[in-house]
Every structure is written in structure tokens, then in C-alpha cells.
C-alpha positions as a LaTeX table, in Angstrom:
\begin{tabular}{lrrr}
\hline
Residue & $x$ (\AA) & $y$ (\AA) & $z$ (\AA) \\
\hline
Met1 & 0.00 & 0.00 & 0.00 \\
Glu2 & 1.26 & 3.46 & $-0.86$ \\
Arg3 & 1.92 & 5.97 & 1.91 \\
Phe4 & $-0.01$ & 8.87 & 0.27 \\
Lys5 & $-3.31$ & 8.74 & $-1.61$ \\
Lys6 & $-4.64$ & 11.60 & $-3.74$ \\
Thr7 & $-8.27$ & 12.34 & $-2.84$ \\
Tyr8 & $-8.92$ & 15.57 & $-4.79$ \\
Gln9 & $-7.54$ & 17.38 & $-7.85$ \\
Gln10 & $-8.46$ & 20.68 & $-9.46$ \\
Gly11 & $-6.90$ & 22.44 & $-12.45$ \\
Thr12 & $-4.32$ & 21.58 & $-15.10$ \\
Ile13 & $-1.82$ & 24.47 & $-15.13$ \\
Asp14 & $-2.62$ & 25.91 & $-11.70$ \\
Val15 & $-3.07$ & 22.61 & $-9.85$ \\
Ile16 & $-4.43$ & 22.05 & $-6.33$ \\
Glu17 & $-4.55$ & 18.54 & $-4.88$ \\
Ile18 & $-5.45$ & 17.03 & $-1.51$ \\
Trp19 & $-3.36$ & 14.04 & $-0.38$ \\
Val20 & $-3.97$ & 11.83 & 2.67 \\
Asp21 & $-1.20$ & 10.07 & 4.57 \\
Thr22 & $-2.57$ & 6.51 & 4.81 \\
Gln23 & $-0.63$ & 5.80 & 8.03 \\
Thr24 & $-1.53$ & 8.93 & 10.05 \\
Gly25 & $-4.70$ & 10.19 & 8.28 \\
Val26 & $-3.26$ & 13.72 & 8.03 \\
Asn27 & $-4.46$ & 15.65 & 4.95 \\
Tyr28 & $-2.00$ & 17.70 & 2.88 \\
Val29 & $-2.48$ & 20.39 & 0.23 \\
Phe30 & $-0.28$ & 20.27 & $-2.85$ \\
His31 & $-0.21$ & 23.37 & $-5.10$ \\
Arg32 & 1.68 & 23.64 & $-8.39$ \\
Asn33 & 1.82 & 26.58 & $-10.77$ \\
Gly34 & 4.36 & 26.27 & $-13.59$ \\
Asn35 & 7.74 & 25.28 & $-12.11$ \\
Ala36 & 6.83 & 26.21 & $-8.52$ \\
Ala37 & 5.16 & 23.79 & $-6.09$ \\
Gly38 & 4.43 & 23.32 & $-2.41$ \\
Phe39 & 3.18 & 20.55 & $-0.09$ \\
Thr40 & 1.85 & 21.47 & 3.36 \\
Pro41 & $-0.56$ & 20.08 & 5.98 \\
Leu42 & $-4.20$ & 21.11 & 5.57 \\
Leu43 & $-5.31$ & 22.96 & 8.71 \\
Asp44 & $-8.78$ & 23.53 & 10.17 \\
Lys45 & $-10.03$ & 26.90 & 11.45 \\
Glu46 & $-8.31$ & 26.28 & 14.80 \\
Gly47 & $-4.94$ & 25.65 & 13.16 \\
Lys48 & $-4.94$ & 21.89 & 13.77 \\
Pro49 & $-4.23$ & 19.36 & 10.99 \\
Val50 & $-7.27$ & 17.86 & 9.25 \\
Val51 & $-7.26$ & 14.11 & 9.90 \\
Thr52 & $-9.22$ & 11.53 & 7.89 \\
Ser53 & $-10.05$ & 8.31 & 9.71 \\
\hline
\end{tabular}
């Protein structure tokens, strides 16, 4: 089983994806625009990581 699973994708050039860590349940946001990209935990309104069970 792979460690990360993509659960959402939007866009083709300006891409936003949601990935879930299958071991911890923590959700991450991946954003790519051209040659620049970033991968960071998805946080709720209280600043805590979003966790999928």
C-alpha cells in the first residue's frame, strides 16, 4: 500500500490537490503553478491538521 493517496484534484496548469497520509490520516495540500510547487498540511479553522479516519 502506498503511503499517500490523492483524494482531490483541481486544475491543469494551476493545480491544487489534496493528499492523505494513509498511516496517520493527516491531509496535505499540494499546489503547483508552472515550475513552482508546495506541499503542506491542511489545517482547520483552529490551526490543527485535518485528519481523515
